[in-house]
N, C-alpha and C positions, 0 to 999 in steps of 0.2 A: 087624841093620843092613841098611838098604835098599841094593840095588845097582841101578844104572841101566845098561841095555844097549840101544844103538841099532842099528837095522837098516833095510833098505829102500833104501839108497843104490845107486848104479850109474852107468853111462855112458848118457847120454841126449842126443839131438840138441836144438839150440835150438828152443824152442817146445813141447817135450815136457813130460811130467808124471812125478812120482814121489810116492810116499807113504811117508814115514818113520814108523817106529814106535819107541817107547821103552818098554821093559818094565821094570817095577820088581819086584824079587824080594827076599825076605828078610822083614823086619818089615813091619808094616802100612804101606800107602802113604798117608801123611798129607801134605797140602800145603796151603799157602795160595795160592801162586803158582808155577806151573811155566813154564819157558821153553825154547825151542829157540835154541841158539847155533850160530855157525859161525866157522870160522877158515880163511881162505885163506892160501896160502903167502906168507910175508913180512909178514903182517898180524896185527893183534891179534884176539883172539876177540871177537865181537860178538853181542849179543842181537838176534834177528830177529823173534821172536814170543813172547808171554807170555799166559797164561790164568790167571785167578783161580779160587778155589774156587766162586765164584758165576758162572762162565762168562763173565766180562768179558774181552775180548781187546784186545791192542794189538800193533801191528806196526811194524817199522822202515819208513821211507819207501821204502826200496829194494825191499821185497817186498809192500807194501800193494796189495791187489787181486789178488795172484797166489798168496799163501800163505794157508793156513787152519790154525790150531791147534785141536785138540780133545782132550778127555780122556774116557776110559772108566774111571771109578773102580772099577767092579765088576771090570774086568779088570786094573786097575793099569797102564794104558797111556796114553801121551800120543802123539798123532799130529801129523804136519805134512804136509798136502797141498800139494804144490808144483806149480803150473801155469805155463804160459808161461815155462818156464825159459830163462835167459840164460847165456851163457858166464861172466859175472861172478858167477853163483850158485855156481860151482865152489868147493868148500871141503869140509872135514870138518865134519859136523854133529853136535852134542851136545845132550842134554837135561839139565836140572838145575833146581833151584829158582831162583827169582829173589827176592833175590840168591842167587847160586850158593853151594853148600856144597862146599868143596874135596874132601872125602872122597867125594863122589858123582860126580865126573867119570868117565864111562865111556870106552870105547875110541873112541867116535864111529863115524860111518859116512860113507864118502867119496861125495860127489856130484860127478860130472864132466859138464859140459855142453859138448859139442863136436860138430862135424860131421865 
């Protein structure tokens, strides 16, 4: 069974950058669509970026032009490059399939954007 573990979060000042990584371990990493999600305190989890097996990408309007999702299938990793970070990007970030599979939710990685 595949397990997804996120890393790369931290505290960053507004305007800064972070690169999140999602490592898949266990069984073979097969996917059609992978996504990065985030959940801010008191808010529902939302999909912010997705990538298909054919490398087609889509982004939420709130992150378009600032975030970039990519996949390294050989390393079974999904990345989220986040630039020009804003305080409203503060959240716990998760990776999962799109649509998400409940058994694959990992612990997430905390991103805090604050001066």
